[in-house]
C-alpha positions as CSV (number, residue, x, y, z in Angstrom):
1,M,103.6,97.7,91.7
2,S,102.9,94.6,93.7
3,Y,100.3,94.7,96.5
4,A,101.7,94.2,100.0
5,L,99.7,93.8,103.2
6,F,100.9,95.7,106.2
7,V,100.1,92.9,108.5
8,S,100.8,89.2,108.6
9,E,98.2,86.4,109.0
10,Q,99.7,85.5,112.3
11,R,99.5,89.0,113.7
12,L,95.9,89.3,112.6
13,K,95.0,86.1,114.5
14,E,97.0,87.0,117.6
15,T,95.4,90.4,118.0
16,T,91.8,89.6,117.2
17,A,89.2,86.9,118.1
18,I,89.9,85.2,114.8
19,T,91.1,81.7,115.5
20,Q,93.9,79.6,113.9
21,N,91.2,77.5,112.2
22,V,90.1,80.3,109.9
23,D,91.6,80.1,106.4
24,V,93.5,83.2,105.4
25,E,91.9,83.2,102.0
26,F,88.6,84.2,103.6
27,L,90.4,87.1,105.4
28,L,92.4,88.6,102.5
29,P,89.6,90.6,100.9
30,Y,88.7,92.3,104.2
31,L,92.4,93.0,105.0
32,K,92.8,94.6,101.5
33,I,89.6,96.7,101.9
34,A,90.6,97.9,105.4
35,Q,94.1,98.7,104.3
36,R,93.0,100.8,101.4
37,K,89.9,102.4,103.0
38,Y,91.3,103.3,106.4
39,I,95.1,103.0,106.5
40,E,95.8,104.8,103.2
41,T,93.4,107.5,104.2
42,A,95.1,108.0,107.5
43,L,98.6,107.9,106.2
44,G,98.2,109.7,102.9
45,T,99.0,108.2,99.6
46,D,102.7,109.1,99.5
47,L,103.5,107.5,102.8
48,Y,101.2,104.6,102.1
49,E,103.0,103.9,98.8
50,K,106.4,104.3,100.4
51,I,105.7,101.7,103.1
52,Q,104.1,99.4,100.5
53,A,107.1,99.6,98.2
54,D,109.5,99.0,101.1
55,I,107.6,95.9,102.1
56,V,107.7,94.5,98.6
57,A,111.4,95.3,98.3
58,G,112.1,93.9,101.7
59,T,113.8,97.1,102.8
60,L,111.3,98.4,105.5
61,A,113.5,99.7,108.3
62,G,113.9,102.5,110.9
63,A,111.0,104.7,111.7
64,Y,108.9,103.2,108.9
65,L,109.3,99.7,110.4
66,T,108.4,101.0,113.9
67,L,105.3,102.8,112.5
68,T,104.2,99.7,110.7
69,N,104.8,97.2,113.5
70,D,103.7,99.3,116.5
71,Y,100.8,101.3,115.1
72,I,99.6,100.4,111.6
73,S,99.4,96.6,112.1
74,D,97.2,96.7,115.2
75,T,94.9,99.3,113.6
76,L,94.6,97.3,110.4
77,C,93.9,94.1,112.3
78,H,91.0,95.7,114.2
79,Y,89.6,97.4,111.1
80,A,89.7,94.1,109.2
81,F,88.1,92.3,112.0
82,Y,85.4,95.0,112.4
């Protein structure tokens, strides 16, 4: 399975003190660690893998889209920034 981040670079920079001048390549390792360590633990592996598969397939919709956009993305941004 491909690895998909639950948050975009733009969202990360909009919701934290990270500026537009920071290269995303420096941020990716921290996003991946935060996503696996905190988000997967909170959601459980089954839900985590379902959302990740939907993102990769481009079919994220409904309650899963709401969960990802309204809750997971902000949480992930702040854990990665932390």
